[in-house]
C-alpha positions in Angstrom: 3.5 -18.1 5.7 0.9 -18.3 2.9 2.3 -17.2 -0.4 0.8 -15.4 -3.3 0.3 -17.5 -6.4 3.2 -17.7 -8.9 1.5 -16.0 -11.8 2.9 -16.7 -15.3 3.6 -13.1 -16.4 6.4 -13.9 -18.8 5.0 -11.2 -21.0 6.9 -8.7 -18.9 10.1 -10.1 -20.5 8.9 -9.2 -23.9 10.9 -6.5 -25.7 9.6 -3.0 -25.4 9.5 -2.6 -29.2 7.2 -5.6 -29.6 4.8 -4.3 -26.9 4.6 -1.0 -28.7 3.9 -2.6 -32.0 1.1 -4.6 -30.4 -0.6 -1.5 -29.1 -0.2 0.3 -32.5 -2.3 -2.4 -34.2 -5.1 -2.1 -31.7 -8.3 -1.1 -33.7 -9.4 1.2 -30.9 -6.1 3.1 -31.1 -6.4 3.4 -34.9 -9.9 4.8 -34.5 -8.7 7.3 -31.9 -5.9 8.4 -34.3 -8.4 9.1 -37.1 -10.7 11.0 -34.7 -7.9 13.1 -33.3 -6.5 14.0 -36.7 -9.9 15.0 -38.0 -10.8 17.0 -34.9 -7.5 18.9 -34.9 -6.9 19.1 -38.7 -3.7 17.2 -38.3 -2.1 14.8 -40.7 -2.4 11.2 -39.5 1.3 10.5 -39.8 1.9 13.3 -37.2 -0.8 11.9 -35.0 0.9 8.5 -35.2 4.2 10.1 -34.1 2.3 11.5 -31.1 1.1 8.0 -30.3 4.6 6.6 -30.5 5.8 9.3 -28.1 3.1 8.4 -25.6 4.0 4.7 -25.8 7.7 5.4 -25.4 6.8 7.3 -22.3 4.3 4.7 -20.9 5.8 1.3 -21.8 8.5 0.0 -19.4 11.5 -2.2 -20.1 11.4 -5.0 -17.5 14.9 -6.0 -16.3 14.7 -9.3 -14.4 18.1 -8.8 -12.9 17.2 -5.3 -11.6 13.9 -6.6 -10.1 15.0 -9.8 -8.4 18.6 -9.0 -7.6 19.0 -5.3 -7.2 15.4 -4.6 -6.3 15.1 -7.3 -3.7 18.3 -6.5 -1.9 17.9 -2.7 -2.0 14.3 -2.9 -0.8 15.2 -5.3 2.0 18.1 -3.0 3.2 16.1 0.2 2.9 12.9 -1.1 4.4 14.8 -2.9 7.2 16.7 0.2 8.0 13.5 2.3 8.5 10.8 -0.2 9.5 10.0 -3.6 10.9 8.0 -5.1 8.1 5.1 -7.5 8.7 2.7 -9.2 6.4 -0.4 -11.3 7.0 -3.3 -12.7 5.1 -7.0 -12.0 5.8 -7.6 -15.8 5.7 -5.2 -18.7 5.6 -4.2 -19.8 2.1 -6.4 -17.2 0.2 -5.0 -18.1 -3.2 -5.8 -21.8 -3.0 -7.8 -22.9 -6.1 -6.7 -20.0 -8.3 -5.5 -21.1 -11.8 -1.8 -20.8 -12.5 -2.5 -18.4 -15.3 -4.8 -16.1 -13.3 -5.1 -12.5 -14.2 -4.5 -10.7 -10.9 -4.8 -7.0 -10.0 -3.9 -5.9 -6.5 -5.9 -2.8 -5.4 -4.3 -1.1 -2.4 -4.7 2.0 -0.3 -2.0 4.6 -0.9 -0.4 6.1 2.2 3.2 6.7 1.1 5.5 6.6 -1.9 7.2 3.8 0.1 4.1 1.6 -0.8 5.7 0.8 -4.1 8.7 -0.7 -2.5 6.9 -2.2 0.5 4.4 -4.3 -1.5 6.9 -5.2 -4.2 9.2 -6.5 -1.4 6.4 -8.4 0.3 5.5 -10.1 -3.1 9.0 -10.5 -4.5 10.0 -14.1 -5.1 6.4 -15.0 -5.8 5.2 -12.5 -8.4 6.5 -9.3 -9.9 4.1 -6.4 -9.8 3.7 -3.8 -12.5 2.6 -0.4 -11.0 1.0 2.6 -12.6 3.3 5.4 -11.5 2.5 9.1 -11.7 4.6 11.9 -13.2 6.4 12.6 -9.9 8.8 9.6 -10.6 9.7 10.8 -14.1 13.1 12.1 -13.0 16.5 10.4 -13.2 17.3 7.9 -11.7 13.7 7.1 -10.5 12.3 6.8 -14.1 15.0 4.3 -15.0 14.5 2.3 -11.8 10.7 2.1 -12.1 10.7 1.2 -15.7 13.4 -1.5 -15.2 11.1 -3.0 -12.5 8.2 -3.1 -15.0 6.2 -0.1 -13.9 4.4 2.1 -16.4 4.0 5.9 -16.3 0.7 7.7 -16.5 -0.2 11.3 -16.9 -2.7 12.1 -14.2 -5.3 14.8 -14.9 -4.4 14.7 -18.6 -7.7 14.6 -20.5 -6.8 14.1 -24.1 -8.9 11.3 -25.6 -6.0 10.1 -27.8 -3.7 9.6 -24.9 -6.3 7.7 -22.9 -7.0 5.4 -25.9 -3.3 4.6 -26.0 -3.1 4.1 -22.3 -6.2 1.8 -22.4 -4.7 -0.2 -25.2 -1.5 -0.8 -23.2 -3.3 -1.6 -19.9 -5.6 -4.1 -21.7 -2.6 -5.7 -23.5 -0.7 -6.4 -20.4 -3.8 -7.5 -18.5 -4.8 -9.9 -21.2 -1.3 -11.4 -21.0 -1.5 -12.0 -17.3 0.9 -9.3 -16.1 0.2 -8.8 -12.4 -0.6 -5.2 -11.7 -0.7 -3.0 -8.6 -3.2 -0.2 -8.7 -4.0 2.5 -6.1 -7.7 3.2 -6.7 -7.6 6.4 -4.6 -5.7 7.9 -7.5 -3.0 9.4 -5.3 -1.7 9.7 -1.8 -4.1 10.4 1.0 -3.4 13.8 2.4 -5.4 13.4 5.6 -4.7 9.8 6.4 -8.2 8.6 5.6 -9.3 6.5 2.7 -10.3 8.6 -0.3 -13.1 7.8 -2.8 -12.1 5.4 -5.6 -11.2 6.5 -9.1 -12.0 3.9 -11.7 -10.0 4.9 -14.8 -7.3 2.2 -14.8 -9.6 -0.4 -13.2 -12.2 0.2 -16.0 -9.5 -0.2 -18.6 -8.3 -3.5 -17.1 -11.8 -4.9 -16.6 -12.4 -4.3 -20.3 -10.5 -7.5 -21.2 -13.2 -9.5 -19.3 -15.3 -9.2 -22.5 -13.3 -12.3 -23.5 -14.9 -15.3 -21.6 -11.5 -17.1 -21.4 -10.0 -14.1 -19.6 -13.0 -13.3 -17.5 -13.1 -16.7 -15.7 -9.5 -16.4 -14.5 -9.5 -12.7 -13.5 -9.3 -11.7 -9.9 -9.0 -8.4 -7.9 -7.1 -8.7 -4.6 -7.6 -6.0 -1.9 -4.4 -5.0 0.1 -4.3 -2.9 3.2 -1.2 -0.9 4.2 -0.3 1.1 7.2 2.7 2.6 8.9 3.8 3.9 12.3 5.4 6.7 10.4 4.8 7.9 6.9 8.0 9.6 5.7 6.2 12.4 3.9 3.4 13.0 6.4 4.2 16.7 7.1 4.4 17.5 3.3 1.1 15.8 2.8 -0.5 17.8 5.5 0.8 21.0 4.0 -0.8 20.1 0.7 -4.1 19.4 2.4 -4.0 22.7 4.2 -3.5 24.6 0.8 -6.0 22.3 -1.0 -3.2 21.3 -3.4 -2.8 17.9 -5.0 0.9 18.4 -5.6 3.8 19.8 -3.6 3.3 23.4 -2.6 6.9 24.1 -1.8 9.5 25.0 -4.4 12.1 22.4 -5.6 14.7 24.3 -3.6 12.8 24.1 -0.4 12.0 20.4 -1.0 15.7 19.8 -1.6 16.6 21.5 1.7 14.0 19.5 3.6 15.3 16.2 2.1 18.9 17.1 2.8 18.0 18.0 6.4 16.2 14.7 6.7 19.1 12.7 5.3 21.7 14.6 7.4 19.7 14.1 10.6 19.3 10.4 10.1 22.8 9.8 8.9 24.1 11.6 12.0 21.9 9.5 14.2 23.1 6.3 12.5 26.8 7.2 12.8 26.5 8.2 16.4 24.6 5.0 17.3 21.3 6.7 18.1 19.5 5.3 15.1 16.1 3.7 15.8 13.7 2.4 13.3 10.4 4.2 12.6 8.3 1.4 13.9 6.1 -0.9 11.9 5.3 -1.1 8.2 2.4 -3.5 7.8 0.6 -5.2 4.9 -2.6 -7.3 5.0 -3.5 -9.2 1.8 -7.2 -9.9 1.4 -9.3 -12.6 -0.2 -9.3 -12.5 -4.1 -12.5 -11.2 -5.6 -13.6 -13.1 -8.7 -14.5 -10.8 -11.6 -16.4 -13.6 -13.2 -18.6 -14.0 -10.2 -19.3 -10.2 -10.1 -20.2 -10.1 -13.8 -22.4 -13.2 -13.4 -24.3 -11.5 -10.5 -24.9 -8.4 -12.7 -26.2 -10.6 -15.5 -28.6 -12.3 -13.1 -29.9 -8.8 -12.2 -30.4 -8.2 -15.9 -27.3 -6.1 -16.7 -24.8 -7.3 -19.3 -21.9 -4.9 -18.4 -20.2 -4.8 -21.8 -23.4 -4.4 -23.8 -24.7 -1.2 -22.1 -23.5 2.3 -22.9 -20.4 3.6 -21.3 -22.4 6.1 -19.2 -24.3 3.2 -17.7 -21.3 0.9 -17.4 -19.1 3.3 -15.4 -21.4 3.6 -12.4 -21.4 -0.2 -12.2 -17.6 -0.3 -12.2 -17.6 2.5 -9.6 -19.8 0.3 -7.3 -17.4 -2.6 -7.8 -14.4 -0.3 -6.9 -16.2 1.0 -3.9 -16.9 -2.5 -2.7 -13.2 -3.4 -3.0 -12.3 -0.1 -1.1 -14.6 -1.2 1.7 -12.7 -4.5 1.8 -9.4 -2.7 1.8 -10.6 -0.4 4.6 -11.6 -3.5 6.7 -8.1 -5.0 6.5 -5.9 -2.0 7.0 -3.4 -3.0 9.7 -3.6 -1.3 13.1 -0.1 -0.6 14.3 0.9 1.0 17.6 1.2 4.7 16.6 -2.3 4.9 14.9 -3.8 3.2 17.9 -2.2 5.6 20.4 -3.2 8.6 18.2 -6.8 7.4 18.0 -6.9 7.0 21.8 -5.4 10.5 22.3 -7.9 12.1 20.0 -10.8 10.4 21.7 -10.3 12.7 24.7 -11.7 16.2 24.6 -8.5 17.6 26.2 -4.9 18.4 25.4 -3.7 16.6 28.6 -4.4 12.9 29.2 -3.2 10.9 32.2 -1.2 7.8 31.5 -3.8 5.6 33.2 -6.6 7.0 31.1 -4.7 6.7 27.9 -3.7 3.0 28.5 -7.3 2.1 29.5 -8.6 3.8 26.3 -6.0 2.0 24.1 -6.9 -1.3 25.7 -10.7 -0.7 25.2 -10.1 0.3 21.5 -8.0 -2.8 20.9 -10.7 -5.0 22.4 -13.3 -3.4 20.0 -11.0 -3.9 17.1 -10.6 -7.5 17.9 -14.3 -8.0 18.3 -14.9 -6.4 14.9 -12.2 -8.5 13.2 -9.7 -5.6 12.9 -6.2 -6.6 11.8 -4.3 -5.5 15.0 -0.5 -6.1 14.7 0.8 -7.9 17.7 -2.5 -8.0 19.5 -0.9 -10.4 22.0 1.4 -7.7 23.3 0.7 -6.0 26.6 -1.0 -2.7 26.0 1.7 -0.9 28.1 4.4 -2.3 25.8 2.3 -1.3 22.7 2.1 2.3 24.0 5.8 2.5 24.9 6.6 1.6 21.3 4.3 4.3 20.0 5.5 6.8 22.6 9.1 6.6 21.3 7.8 7.8 17.9 5.4 10.4 19.3 8.1 11.9 21.4 10.7 11.9 18.6 8.2 13.6 16.3 7.4 16.2 19.1 3.7 15.3 19.0 3.3 14.8 22.7 5.4 15.5 25.8 5.4 13.8 29.2 4.1 16.0 32.0 3.6 14.7 35.5 1.6 11.5 35.4 0.3 12.1 31.9 1.0 13.4 28.4 0.5 16.8 26.8 -0.5 17.1 23.2 1.8 19.7 21.6 0.1 22.3 19.3 2.1 21.3 16.2 1.5 17.6 17.1 -2.3 17.7 16.9 -2.5 17.6 13.0 -0.2 14.6 12.9 -2.2 12.8 15.6 -5.3 13.3 13.5 -3.5 12.1 10.4 -2.6 8.8 12.0 -5.9 8.4 13.8 -7.7 8.8 10.5 -6.1 5.7 9.1 -8.0 3.5 11.5 -11.0 5.6 12.7 -13.4 3.7 10.4 -12.6 0.5 12.3 -13.2 1.8 15.8 -17.0 1.1 16.1 -18.4 3.1 19.1 -15.2 5.2 19.4 -15.3 6.4 15.8 -17.7 9.3 16.2 -15.7 10.8 19.2 -12.4 10.5 17.3 -13.9 12.2 14.1 -15.5 15.0 16.2 -12.0 16.1 17.3 -10.5 16.0 13.8 -8.0 18.8 13.5 -7.6 18.8 9.7 -9.4 20.8 7.0 -12.0 19.0 4.9 -11.5 17.9 1.4 -14.0 19.5 -1.1 -15.4 16.0 -1.9 -16.1 15.4 1.8 -17.9 18.7 2.2 -20.1 17.9 -0.8 -20.9 14.4 0.6 -21.7 15.8 4.0 -24.2 18.3 2.5 -25.8 15.7 0.3 -26.1 13.0 2.9 -26.0 12.5 6.6 -24.0 9.3 6.1 -20.4 10.2 5.3 -18.5 8.2 2.7 -15.8 5.7 3.6 -13.0 7.5 5.5 -14.8 10.8 5.5 -15.1 13.0 8.6 -18.0 14.8 10.1 -18.5 18.5 9.5 -16.9 20.8 12.1 -18.0 24.2 13.2 
């Protein structure tokens, strides 16, 4: 199997105190401290204390033993317990020719909190990835584990300019020192299963180091597509979508009961010998995108990215991010459950015969192959593919067998839409029919895009009556 390049990111082994001191002497951070102190009438020494608190919160302590010993074995056991993991590359040997000291940023779609473990496991032994992790993981023991693996914490939706100056200083420091990073450009988990528009904050910070020609020529962005036959938190995500929330809508007590019930149910199945894995967790790694080549193209068009005002630079970065998202969307793996769900949703009925369903799945798979879709085990007989999906659909009570066909259960329809949405943009002539029967509410950004243009954004769904 083709391997990712072994990037020399020894900077991750640097002591946390040294990293903090490096950010503190950043001229941009000093300017931000002065501006914050002046604006708020605060003494500069108090502002510097605030900066140190931010850095203590952000900066990880990389523990090589935790990452390569504990991390590898735990991730292998946990992932192997729940999923059959597969990884493939968009093209053979995509990293050939990249310099050993490349600055690499992996951009990936975000379907589950298991993404952190899945991609780290896939890359482990070749590179260690430093993730940007949200506030949800700032609880014992998650915070300790993530920081020991080299991940850094960020406050999402926190608008204070001083904080963002500190965060930018840290991101640029590790990028400049070739620390391999994993970034989810959607800014959070997808609630409806479809790709969301890109958010460019962290990407813009990281790209800032390309002002240095020596860094620019060895900087690459690698698209990564992720998909699952079962996302562990899918029902919680659908509840958040229904209430338009971007964070859990249930109390901690309810969440604890749900997690306890989930653990009890699965432990019982394991102990009684009825345990079955949740299908496939699949990763596709795309071709590296040269930042130097992108910047050179802009310069040929008359735009020097780092010489124009920020208000003009950010739209260019957004275009770059959107292009990478298109690449991610094109390589999202198609596993058996999303394929079966897309086929079910393409029918304008709650009951589908087995013959119709198998024919539609086969036709969709043929289209995917013609359009270079990344179909996992495309060589398998379509009947076998469906049977693997059916075990999961039946266990989740999404469909039930009735006579010579299958009945979509009322509570199963949203989940079917959720999984179909992960691949609908790949389905060519079938896409419109699948989107037309979408059972989920629209995001506000989708509604605005639909009203503004007849062409929906990547992953968006058509308006429903």
